[in-house]
Short mmCIF file of the C-alpha atoms (twelve columns), coordinates in Angstrom:
data_MODEL
# 
_entry.id   MODEL 
# 
loop_
_atom_site.group_PDB 
_atom_site.id 
_atom_site.type_symbol 
_atom_site.label_atom_id 
_atom_site.label_alt_id 
_atom_site.label_comp_id 
_atom_site.label_asym_id 
_atom_site.label_seq_id 
_atom_site.Cartn_x 
_atom_site.Cartn_y 
_atom_site.Cartn_z 
_atom_site.pdbx_PDB_model_num 
ATOM 1   C CA . UNK A 1   0.000   0.001  0.000   1 
ATOM 2   C CA . UNK A 2   1.386   3.404  -0.928  1 
ATOM 3   C CA . UNK A 3   1.502   5.914  1.925   1 
ATOM 4   C CA . UNK A 4   0.163   9.294  0.779   1 
ATOM 5   C CA . UNK A 5   0.533   12.327 3.030   1 
ATOM 6   C CA . UNK A 6   -2.545  14.573 3.061   1 
ATOM 7   C CA . UNK A 7   -1.688  17.957 4.567   1 
ATOM 8   C CA . UNK A 8   -4.864  19.586 5.858   1 
ATOM 9   C CA . UNK A 9   -6.461  16.145 5.661   1 
ATOM 10  C CA . UNK A 10  -9.074  16.876 8.330   1 
ATOM 11  C CA . UNK A 11  -10.468 19.734 6.257   1 
ATOM 12  C CA . UNK A 12  -13.439 19.675 3.911   1 
ATOM 13  C CA . UNK A 13  -11.780 18.463 0.717   1 
ATOM 14  C CA . UNK A 14  -8.958  16.592 2.465   1 
ATOM 15  C CA . UNK A 15  -11.294 14.380 4.494   1 
ATOM 16  C CA . UNK A 16  -13.307 13.346 1.423   1 
ATOM 17  C CA . UNK A 17  -10.062 12.675 -0.483  1 
ATOM 18  C CA . UNK A 18  -8.855  10.422 2.345   1 
ATOM 19  C CA . UNK A 19  -11.993 8.290  1.828   1 
ATOM 20  C CA . UNK A 20  -11.419 8.033  -1.932  1 
ATOM 21  C CA . UNK A 21  -7.723  7.177  -1.468  1 
ATOM 22  C CA . UNK A 22  -8.607  4.204  0.735   1 
ATOM 23  C CA . UNK A 23  -11.160 3.076  -1.846  1 
ATOM 24  C CA . UNK A 24  -8.407  3.187  -4.510  1 
ATOM 25  C CA . UNK A 25  -5.982  1.107  -2.406  1 
ATOM 26  C CA . UNK A 26  -3.776  3.854  -0.941  1 
ATOM 27  C CA . UNK A 27  -3.035  4.500  2.736   1 
ATOM 28  C CA . UNK A 28  -3.733  8.162  3.553   1 
ATOM 29  C CA . UNK A 29  -1.652  9.734  6.316   1 
ATOM 30  C CA . UNK A 30  -3.258  12.947 7.577   1 
ATOM 31  C CA . UNK A 31  -1.294  15.909 8.897   1 
ATOM 32  C CA . UNK A 32  -3.444  18.713 10.338  1 
ATOM 33  C CA . UNK A 33  -2.996  21.368 13.016  1 
ATOM 34  C CA . UNK A 34  -6.801  21.649 13.442  1 
ATOM 35  C CA . UNK A 35  -6.628  25.445 13.194  1 
ATOM 36  C CA . UNK A 36  -9.509  25.331 10.719  1 
ATOM 37  C CA . UNK A 37  -10.915 21.830 11.171  1 
ATOM 38  C CA . UNK A 38  -12.280 19.605 13.899  1 
ATOM 39  C CA . UNK A 39  -10.568 16.495 15.333  1 
ATOM 40  C CA . UNK A 40  -13.945 14.659 15.259  1 
ATOM 41  C CA . UNK A 41  -13.549 14.447 11.480  1 
ATOM 42  C CA . UNK A 42  -10.802 11.828 11.910  1 
ATOM 43  C CA . UNK A 43  -13.230 9.544  13.781  1 
ATOM 44  C CA . UNK A 44  -15.925 10.148 11.193  1 
ATOM 45  C CA . UNK A 45  -13.635 9.238  8.297   1 
ATOM 46  C CA . UNK A 46  -12.508 6.140  10.228  1 
ATOM 47  C CA . UNK A 47  -16.172 5.053  10.437  1 
ATOM 48  C CA . UNK A 48  -16.658 5.474  6.690   1 
ATOM 49  C CA . UNK A 49  -13.486 3.573  5.697   1 
ATOM 50  C CA . UNK A 50  -13.923 0.861  8.334   1 
ATOM 51  C CA . UNK A 51  -10.413 1.315  9.715   1 
ATOM 52  C CA . UNK A 52  -8.501  3.826  11.797  1 
ATOM 53  C CA . UNK A 53  -7.413  6.853  9.778   1 
ATOM 54  C CA . UNK A 54  -3.769  7.588  10.587  1 
ATOM 55  C CA . UNK A 55  -3.447  11.181 11.735  1 
ATOM 56  C CA . UNK A 56  -0.620  13.359 13.065  1 
ATOM 57  C CA . UNK A 57  -1.341  16.704 14.683  1 
ATOM 58  C CA . UNK A 58  1.126   19.333 13.566  1 
ATOM 59  C CA . UNK A 59  2.030   22.123 11.200  1 
ATOM 60  C CA . UNK A 60  3.445   21.361 7.759   1 
ATOM 61  C CA . UNK A 61  5.700   24.389 8.151   1 
ATOM 62  C CA . UNK A 62  7.539   22.251 10.753  1 
ATOM 63  C CA . UNK A 63  9.921   19.908 8.993   1 
ATOM 64  C CA . UNK A 64  10.494  17.858 12.150  1 
ATOM 65  C CA . UNK A 65  6.834   16.719 12.033  1 
ATOM 66  C CA . UNK A 66  7.299   15.651 8.390   1 
ATOM 67  C CA . UNK A 67  10.452  13.754 9.381   1 
ATOM 68  C CA . UNK A 68  8.591   11.946 12.154  1 
ATOM 69  C CA . UNK A 69  5.774   10.879 9.819   1 
ATOM 70  C CA . UNK A 70  8.166   9.667  7.121   1 
ATOM 71  C CA . UNK A 71  10.190  7.648  9.645   1 
ATOM 72  C CA . UNK A 72  7.035   5.814  10.718  1 
ATOM 73  C CA . UNK A 73  5.251   5.612  7.351   1 
ATOM 74  C CA . UNK A 74  7.649   6.044  4.410   1 
ATOM 75  C CA . UNK A 75  5.791   8.380  2.066   1 
ATOM 76  C CA . UNK A 76  5.372   7.888  -1.668  1 
ATOM 77  C CA . UNK A 77  3.334   10.960 -2.468  1 
ATOM 78  C CA . UNK A 78  1.803   14.133 -1.074  1 
ATOM 79  C CA . UNK A 79  -1.514  15.891 -1.588  1 
ATOM 80  C CA . UNK A 80  -1.093  19.419 -0.299  1 
ATOM 81  C CA . UNK A 81  -4.326  21.014 0.895   1 
ATOM 82  C CA . UNK A 82  -3.121  22.813 4.035   1 
ATOM 83  C CA . UNK A 83  -3.674  26.551 3.560   1 
ATOM 84  C CA . UNK A 84  -5.544  29.457 5.060   1 
ATOM 85  C CA . UNK A 85  -8.375  30.316 2.701   1 
ATOM 86  C CA . UNK A 86  -10.533 33.177 4.013   1 
ATOM 87  C CA . UNK A 87  -10.343 35.825 1.292   1 
ATOM 88  C CA . UNK A 88  -11.462 38.686 3.572   1 
ATOM 89  C CA . UNK A 89  -9.037  37.798 6.354   1 
ATOM 90  C CA . UNK A 90  -6.169  37.574 3.853   1 
ATOM 91  C CA . UNK A 91  -6.627  41.247 2.949   1 
ATOM 92  C CA . UNK A 92  -6.285  42.208 6.626   1 
ATOM 93  C CA . UNK A 93  -3.525  39.734 7.534   1 
ATOM 94  C CA . UNK A 94  -1.523  39.216 4.311   1 
ATOM 95  C CA . UNK A 95  1.686   38.126 6.033   1 
ATOM 96  C CA . UNK A 96  -0.138  35.322 7.882   1 
ATOM 97  C CA . UNK A 97  -1.266  33.995 4.473   1 
ATOM 98  C CA . UNK A 98  2.130   34.290 2.779   1 
ATOM 99  C CA . UNK A 99  3.970   32.674 5.717   1 
ATOM 100 C CA . UNK A 100 1.539   29.772 5.924   1 
ATOM 101 C CA . UNK A 101 0.458   29.108 2.363   1 
ATOM 102 C CA . UNK A 102 3.708   29.862 0.546   1 
ATOM 103 C CA . UNK A 103 6.035   28.904 3.408   1 
ATOM 104 C CA . UNK A 104 4.506   25.472 3.946   1 
ATOM 105 C CA . UNK A 105 4.917   24.582 0.256   1 
ATOM 106 C CA . UNK A 106 8.622   25.456 0.241   1 
ATOM 107 C CA . UNK A 107 9.194   23.430 3.417   1 
ATOM 108 C CA . UNK A 108 7.316   20.504 1.910   1 
ATOM 109 C CA . UNK A 109 9.213   20.567 -1.397  1 
ATOM 110 C CA . UNK A 110 12.561  20.738 0.351   1 
ATOM 111 C CA . UNK A 111 11.555  17.792 2.521   1 
ATOM 112 C CA . UNK A 112 10.366  15.793 -0.516  1 
ATOM 113 C CA . UNK A 113 13.644  16.439 -2.313  1 
ATOM 114 C CA . UNK A 114 15.660  15.281 0.710   1 
ATOM 115 C CA . UNK A 115 13.634  12.075 1.056   1 
ATOM 116 C CA . UNK A 116 13.277  11.284 -2.636  1 
ATOM 117 C CA . UNK A 117 9.468   11.582 -2.575  1 
ATOM 118 C CA . UNK A 118 8.478   12.247 -6.182  1 
ATOM 119 C CA . UNK A 119 4.733   12.893 -6.436  1 
ATOM 120 C CA . UNK A 120 2.790   15.929 -5.284  1 
ATOM 121 C CA . UNK A 121 -0.743  17.028 -6.121  1 
ATOM 122 C CA . UNK A 122 -1.246  20.685 -5.268  1 
ATOM 123 C CA . UNK A 123 -4.561  22.248 -4.296  1 
ATOM 124 C CA . UNK A 124 -4.841  25.334 -6.492  1 
ATOM 125 C CA . UNK A 125 -7.881  27.388 -7.379  1 
ATOM 126 C CA . UNK A 126 -9.800  28.976 -10.236 1 
ATOM 127 C CA . UNK A 127 -9.176  32.231 -8.387  1 
ATOM 128 C CA . UNK A 128 -5.917  32.451 -10.409 1 
ATOM 129 C CA . UNK A 129 -8.012  33.348 -13.484 1 
ATOM 130 C CA . UNK A 130 -9.614  36.433 -11.872 1 
ATOM 131 C CA . UNK A 131 -12.450 37.754 -14.031 1 
ATOM 132 C CA . UNK A 132 -11.650 35.999 -17.316 1 
ATOM 133 C CA . UNK A 133 -12.043 37.785 -20.665 1 
ATOM 134 C CA . UNK A 134 -13.429 34.657 -22.306 1 
ATOM 135 C CA . UNK A 135 -15.559 31.762 -21.007 1 
ATOM 136 C CA . UNK A 136 -15.291 28.925 -20.279 1 
ATOM 137 C CA . UNK A 137 -11.735 29.065 -18.941 1 
ATOM 138 C CA . UNK A 138 -9.191  26.515 -20.150 1 
ATOM 139 C CA . UNK A 139 -5.851  25.720 -18.558 1 
ATOM 140 C CA . UNK A 140 -4.328  28.082 -21.146 1 
ATOM 141 C CA . UNK A 141 -6.483  31.018 -20.044 1 
ATOM 142 C CA . UNK A 142 -4.118  33.782 -18.838 1 
ATOM 143 C CA . UNK A 143 -3.899  34.148 -15.086 1 
ATOM 144 C CA . UNK A 144 -4.899  37.606 -13.867 1 
ATOM 145 C CA . UNK A 145 -3.670  39.715 -10.970 1 
ATOM 146 C CA . UNK A 146 -5.195  38.215 -7.843  1 
ATOM 147 C CA . UNK A 147 -8.096  39.979 -6.120  1 
ATOM 148 C CA . UNK A 148 -6.737  39.063 -2.674  1 
ATOM 149 C CA . UNK A 149 -3.544  37.926 -0.911  1 
ATOM 150 C CA . UNK A 150 -5.197  34.469 -0.599  1 
ATOM 151 C CA . UNK A 151 -5.595  34.278 -4.385  1 
ATOM 152 C CA . UNK A 152 -2.055  35.543 -4.845  1 
ATOM 153 C CA . UNK A 153 -0.676  32.741 -2.660  1 
ATOM 154 C CA . UNK A 154 -2.222  30.201 -5.054  1 
ATOM 155 C CA . UNK A 155 -0.589  31.938 -8.008  1 
ATOM 156 C CA . UNK A 156 2.780   32.158 -6.269  1 
ATOM 157 C CA . UNK A 157 2.637   28.503 -5.218  1 
ATOM 158 C CA . UNK A 158 1.957   27.440 -8.820  1 
ATOM 159 C CA . UNK A 159 4.961   29.510 -9.910  1 
ATOM 160 C CA . UNK A 160 7.152   27.928 -7.230  1 
ATOM 161 C CA . UNK A 161 6.138   24.458 -8.426  1 
ATOM 162 C CA . UNK A 162 6.884   25.329 -12.054 1 
ATOM 163 C CA . UNK A 163 10.301  26.771 -11.115 1 
ATOM 164 C CA . UNK A 164 11.074  23.753 -8.933  1 
ATOM 165 C CA . UNK A 165 10.331  21.390 -11.825 1 
ATOM 166 C CA . UNK A 166 12.399  23.579 -14.200 1 
ATOM 167 C CA . UNK A 167 15.346  23.277 -11.806 1 
ATOM 168 C CA . UNK A 168 15.367  19.575 -12.765 1 
ATOM 169 C CA . UNK A 169 14.194  18.572 -9.289  1 
ATOM 170 C CA . UNK A 170 13.261  14.893 -9.239  1 
ATOM 171 C CA . UNK A 171 9.532   15.585 -8.771  1 
ATOM 172 C CA . UNK A 172 6.263   15.097 -10.607 1 
ATOM 173 C CA . UNK A 173 3.605   17.712 -9.978  1 
ATOM 174 C CA . UNK A 174 -0.051  18.210 -10.812 1 
ATOM 175 C CA . UNK A 175 -1.803  21.430 -9.837  1 
ATOM 176 C CA . UNK A 176 -5.595  21.095 -9.668  1 
ATOM 177 C CA . UNK A 177 -7.464  24.355 -10.131 1 
ATOM 178 C CA . UNK A 178 -10.749 23.804 -8.276  1 
ATOM 179 C CA . UNK A 179 -13.892 25.634 -8.998  1 
ATOM 180 C CA . UNK A 180 -16.550 25.701 -6.228  1 
ATOM 181 C CA . UNK A 181 -16.686 22.544 -4.089  1 
ATOM 182 C CA . UNK A 182 -20.115 21.761 -2.601  1 
ATOM 183 C CA . UNK A 183 -21.982 18.762 -1.204  1 
ATOM 184 C CA . UNK A 184 -20.939 16.175 1.365   1 
ATOM 185 C CA . UNK A 185 -20.250 12.461 1.663   1 
ATOM 186 C CA . UNK A 186 -23.479 10.549 0.928   1 
ATOM 187 C CA . UNK A 187 -23.216 8.912  4.382   1 
ATOM 188 C CA . UNK A 188 -23.629 12.389 5.986   1 
ATOM 189 C CA . UNK A 189 -20.694 11.554 8.282   1 
ATOM 190 C CA . UNK A 190 -18.436 14.256 6.818   1 
ATOM 191 C CA . UNK A 191 -19.064 17.545 5.021   1 
ATOM 192 C CA . UNK A 192 -18.143 21.198 5.064   1 
ATOM 193 C CA . UNK A 193 -17.676 22.311 8.670   1 
ATOM 194 C CA . UNK A 194 -16.880 26.033 8.738   1 
ATOM 195 C CA . UNK A 195 -15.494 27.576 11.922  1 
ATOM 196 C CA . UNK A 196 -17.584 30.658 12.706  1 
ATOM 197 C CA . UNK A 197 -19.064 32.577 9.773   1 
ATOM 198 C CA . UNK A 198 -18.865 30.531 6.562   1 
ATOM 199 C CA . UNK A 199 -16.821 31.847 3.634   1 
ATOM 200 C CA . UNK A 200 -18.792 29.845 1.072   1 
ATOM 201 C CA . UNK A 201 -22.372 30.078 -0.181  1 
ATOM 202 C CA . UNK A 202 -23.714 26.589 0.516   1 
ATOM 203 C CA . UNK A 203 -22.990 26.524 4.295   1 
ATOM 204 C CA . UNK A 204 -24.873 29.837 4.463   1 
ATOM 205 C CA . UNK A 205 -27.754 28.168 2.632   1 
ATOM 206 C CA . UNK A 206 -27.833 25.075 4.879   1 
ATOM 207 C CA . UNK A 207 -27.386 27.088 8.097   1 
ATOM 208 C CA . UNK A 208 -30.243 29.384 7.100   1 
ATOM 209 C CA . UNK A 209 -32.416 26.341 6.344   1 
ATOM 210 C CA . UNK A 210 -31.514 24.961 9.786   1 
ATOM 211 C CA . UNK A 211 -32.407 28.237 11.517  1 
ATOM 212 C CA . UNK A 212 -28.823 28.925 12.614  1 
ATOM 213 C CA . UNK A 213 -28.789 32.060 10.429  1 
ATOM 214 C CA . UNK A 214 -31.700 34.385 9.887   1 
ATOM 215 C CA . UNK A 215 -31.252 34.849 6.131   1 
ATOM 216 C CA . UNK A 216 -28.975 34.663 3.120   1 
ATOM 217 C CA . UNK A 217 -27.875 37.804 1.356   1 
ATOM 218 C CA . UNK A 218 -27.446 37.516 -2.395  1 
ATOM 219 C CA . UNK A 219 -24.818 40.093 -3.328  1 
ATOM 220 C CA . UNK A 220 -26.244 41.784 -6.420  1 
ATOM 221 C CA . UNK A 221 -28.981 40.855 -8.883  1 
ATOM 222 C CA . UNK A 222 -28.065 43.288 -11.660 1 
ATOM 223 C CA . UNK A 223 -25.096 41.490 -13.208 1 
ATOM 224 C CA . UNK A 224 -25.041 40.407 -16.858 1 
ATOM 225 C CA . UNK A 225 -26.268 36.869 -16.133 1 
ATOM 226 C CA . UNK A 226 -29.554 34.969 -16.638 1 
ATOM 227 C CA . UNK A 227 -31.051 36.202 -13.366 1 
ATOM 228 C CA . UNK A 228 -28.637 38.980 -12.427 1 
ATOM 229 C CA . UNK A 229 -26.723 36.994 -9.741  1 
ATOM 230 C CA . UNK A 230 -23.109 35.793 -10.039 1 
ATOM 231 C CA . UNK A 231 -22.286 32.546 -11.862 1 
ATOM 232 C CA . UNK A 232 -19.975 29.835 -10.527 1 
ATOM 233 C CA . UNK A 233 -19.069 26.243 -11.433 1 
ATOM 234 C CA . UNK A 234 -20.249 24.142 -8.464  1 
ATOM 235 C CA . UNK A 235 -18.632 20.716 -8.187  1 
ATOM 236 C CA . UNK A 236 -19.531 17.929 -5.740  1 
ATOM 237 C CA . UNK A 237 -16.730 17.350 -3.245  1 
ATOM 238 C CA . UNK A 238 -16.747 13.587 -3.959  1 
ATOM 239 C CA . UNK A 239 -16.022 14.262 -7.634  1 
ATOM 240 C CA . UNK A 240 -13.246 16.622 -6.602  1 
ATOM 241 C CA . UNK A 241 -11.775 13.984 -4.266  1 
ATOM 242 C CA . UNK A 242 -11.845 11.464 -7.129  1 
ATOM 243 C CA . UNK A 243 -9.833  13.893 -9.296  1 
ATOM 244 C CA . UNK A 244 -6.988  13.786 -6.733  1 
ATOM 245 C CA . UNK A 245 -6.829  9.995  -6.876  1 
ATOM 246 C CA . UNK A 246 -6.740  10.090 -10.682 1 
ATOM 247 C CA . UNK A 247 -4.035  12.774 -10.603 1 
ATOM 248 C CA . UNK A 248 -1.866  10.596 -8.341  1 
ATOM 249 C CA . UNK A 249 -2.048  7.565  -10.616 1 
ATOM 250 C CA . UNK A 250 -1.385  9.837  -13.637 1 
ATOM 251 C CA . UNK A 251 1.852   11.058 -12.003 1 
ATOM 252 C CA . UNK A 252 3.035   7.455  -11.609 1 
ATOM 253 C CA . UNK A 253 3.064   7.124  -15.398 1 
ATOM 254 C CA . UNK A 254 5.337   10.152 -15.923 1 
ATOM 255 C CA . UNK A 255 9.079   10.635 -15.797 1 
ATOM 256 C CA . UNK A 256 10.392  13.276 -13.386 1 
ATOM 257 C CA . UNK A 257 10.759  16.228 -13.591 1 
ATOM 258 C CA . UNK A 258 7.165   16.752 -14.690 1 
ATOM 259 C CA . UNK A 259 4.449   19.409 -14.280 1 
ATOM 260 C CA . UNK A 260 0.850   19.585 -15.413 1 
ATOM 261 C CA . UNK A 261 -2.270  21.544 -14.487 1 
ATOM 262 C CA . UNK A 262 -5.974  20.693 -14.695 1 
ATOM 263 C CA . UNK A 263 -9.238  22.533 -14.154 1 
ATOM 264 C CA . UNK A 264 -11.604 20.600 -11.910 1 
ATOM 265 C CA . UNK A 265 -15.189 21.704 -12.433 1 
ATOM 266 C CA . UNK A 266 -18.364 20.454 -14.054 1 
ATOM 267 C CA . UNK A 267 -18.084 22.605 -17.168 1 
ATOM 268 C CA . UNK A 268 -21.412 24.301 -16.281 1 
ATOM 269 C CA . UNK A 269 -22.140 27.604 -14.634 1 
ATOM 270 C CA . UNK A 270 -24.970 28.126 -12.162 1 
ATOM 271 C CA . UNK A 271 -26.099 31.379 -10.597 1 
ATOM 272 C CA . UNK A 272 -26.392 32.002 -6.874  1 
ATOM 273 C CA . UNK A 273 -30.182 32.205 -7.251  1 
ATOM 274 C CA . UNK A 274 -30.218 28.877 -9.112  1 
ATOM 275 C CA . UNK A 275 -28.356 27.299 -6.170  1 
ATOM 276 C CA . UNK A 276 -31.010 28.608 -3.779  1 
ATOM 277 C CA . UNK A 277 -33.861 27.414 -6.038  1 
ATOM 278 C CA . UNK A 278 -32.304 23.964 -6.523  1 
ATOM 279 C CA . UNK A 279 -31.782 23.594 -2.772  1 
ATOM 280 C CA . UNK A 280 -35.411 24.553 -2.099  1 
ATOM 281 C CA . UNK A 281 -36.701 22.165 -4.765  1 
ATOM 282 C CA . UNK A 282 -34.762 18.996 -3.883  1 
ATOM 283 C CA . UNK A 283 -35.236 19.435 -0.120  1 
ATOM 284 C CA . UNK A 284 -38.826 20.721 -0.318  1 
ATOM 285 C CA . UNK A 285 -38.376 23.812 1.831   1 
ATOM 286 C CA . UNK A 286 -38.259 27.603 1.524   1 
ATOM 287 C CA . UNK A 287 -35.242 29.740 2.301   1 
ATOM 288 C CA . UNK A 288 -35.258 33.250 3.675   1 
ATOM 289 C CA . UNK A 289 -33.055 35.318 1.385   1 
ATOM 290 C CA . UNK A 290 -32.723 38.973 0.359   1 
ATOM 291 C CA . UNK A 291 -30.966 40.817 -2.417  1 
ATOM 292 C CA . UNK A 292 -28.130 42.999 -1.177  1 
ATOM 293 C CA . UNK A 293 -25.694 45.335 -2.918  1 
ATOM 294 C CA . UNK A 294 -22.853 43.995 -5.036  1 
ATOM 295 C CA . UNK A 295 -19.792 42.886 -3.085  1 
ATOM 296 C CA . UNK A 296 -16.380 44.345 -3.962  1 
ATOM 297 C CA . UNK A 297 -14.019 41.921 -5.652  1 
ATOM 298 C CA . UNK A 298 -16.656 39.404 -6.752  1 
ATOM 299 C CA . UNK A 299 -16.018 37.783 -10.106 1 
ATOM 300 C CA . UNK A 300 -19.223 38.082 -12.152 1 
ATOM 301 C CA . UNK A 301 -19.075 34.712 -13.878 1 
ATOM 302 C CA . UNK A 302 -16.670 31.854 -14.279 1 
ATOM 303 C CA . UNK A 303 -16.905 28.201 -15.205 1 
ATOM 304 C CA . UNK A 304 -14.475 25.562 -16.406 1 
ATOM 305 C CA . UNK A 305 -13.650 24.005 -19.713 1 
ATOM 306 C CA . UNK A 306 -13.075 20.431 -18.544 1 
ATOM 307 C CA . UNK A 307 -11.964 18.895 -21.840 1 
ATOM 308 C CA . UNK A 308 -8.367  18.393 -20.683 1 
ATOM 309 C CA . UNK A 309 -9.150  16.552 -17.429 1 
ATOM 310 C CA . UNK A 310 -11.826 14.487 -19.243 1 
ATOM 311 C CA . UNK A 311 -9.403  13.378 -21.970 1 
ATOM 312 C CA . UNK A 312 -6.092  13.105 -20.081 1 
ATOM 313 C CA . UNK A 313 -7.196  11.779 -16.674 1 
ATOM 314 C CA . UNK A 314 -10.414 10.104 -17.813 1 
ATOM 315 C CA . UNK A 315 -12.181 12.060 -15.069 1 
ATOM 316 C CA . UNK A 316 -15.841 13.015 -15.359 1 
ATOM 317 C CA . UNK A 317 -18.173 14.314 -12.627 1 
ATOM 318 C CA . UNK A 318 -20.692 11.730 -11.447 1 
ATOM 319 C CA . UNK A 319 -22.799 13.909 -9.120  1 
ATOM 320 C CA . UNK A 320 -25.411 16.472 -10.170 1 
ATOM 321 C CA . UNK A 321 -26.181 19.853 -8.611  1 
ATOM 322 C CA . UNK A 322 -29.322 18.234 -7.148  1 
ATOM 323 C CA . UNK A 323 -27.122 15.568 -5.480  1 
ATOM 324 C CA . UNK A 324 -24.894 18.305 -4.060  1 
ATOM 325 C CA . UNK A 325 -27.807 20.236 -2.548  1 
ATOM 326 C CA . UNK A 326 -29.402 17.087 -1.115  1 
ATOM 327 C CA . UNK A 327 -26.131 15.844 0.405   1 
ATOM 328 C CA . UNK A 328 -25.357 19.297 1.840   1 
ATOM 329 C CA . UNK A 329 -28.710 19.446 3.596   1 
ATOM 330 C CA . UNK A 330 -28.483 15.868 4.904   1 
ATOM 331 C CA . UNK A 331 -25.050 16.721 6.324   1 
ATOM 332 C CA . UNK A 332 -26.341 19.890 7.978   1 
ATOM 333 C CA . UNK A 333 -29.234 17.956 9.559   1 
ATOM 334 C CA . UNK A 334 -26.822 15.285 10.856  1 
ATOM 335 C CA . UNK A 335 -24.949 17.982 12.824  1 
ATOM 336 C CA . UNK A 336 -28.067 18.636 14.912  1 
ATOM 337 C CA . UNK A 337 -28.208 15.008 16.113  1 
# 
């Protein structure tokens, strides 16, 4: 069994990826400092996979923790999720974001080089495209200046990976540019678990439905879209997790040094109001929402061209938007039990 380190593995996407890795015959090793996740997730994943999920508490900026893990479980690959990701906070505390998001990647790459670990899948983001001039965006779409320090860390990390590969380092890298992950594991044992005020739309939707929040504010209904609200490409977290597994096996077929990048989305755009309507329809309930003013820095519309990941990795989304909204609500309800 190949040992794969998942940094930030107790987080939303990391925990679902751990499940998919086990299904594909890998042994995930989680490293998480629980600064933005909950230790209960480790138990929940263990229940789903029917075995104890191996987890180390620590910071991936600390090379001694990486050394300790590798001594116990010799690693053959890394999936690097660990990063701060609150866009608003990053504008107030930029140094925190650069130290953590950029710093942890450099520590990790240095460690991999020392230990001869070749494969890394990096968690990037469609935020690197900014507001694109042409839709849908392909992997060749020019990256724009980031709207936030968080977005800039993703751009910088991609550049570091490209430069590292160009230096003839003995590594194979895939950067996955995610669009908007939504949904939860169909078992309702794991899902998105925001600390405090959510940064993403769907937890606002589910928390409003559960009565935790009074209402949802839709930021703007006068954009150039079908109903005036912003458009995003919403992808089920299980499909996103599957893309990481496919990326890992793809790297095994390549000679180092190697770099590639893939968009991970559905290839469809949905508006914020369509998300609300779909949620109401599949779960048979009404949501309290209001239209508010536009929010500074919001991209009006973006969705992925997925031709490359479809053809090269043989990856296709299996879950619909209806599945995502149903799974999200079932997960939210499970938290009340």
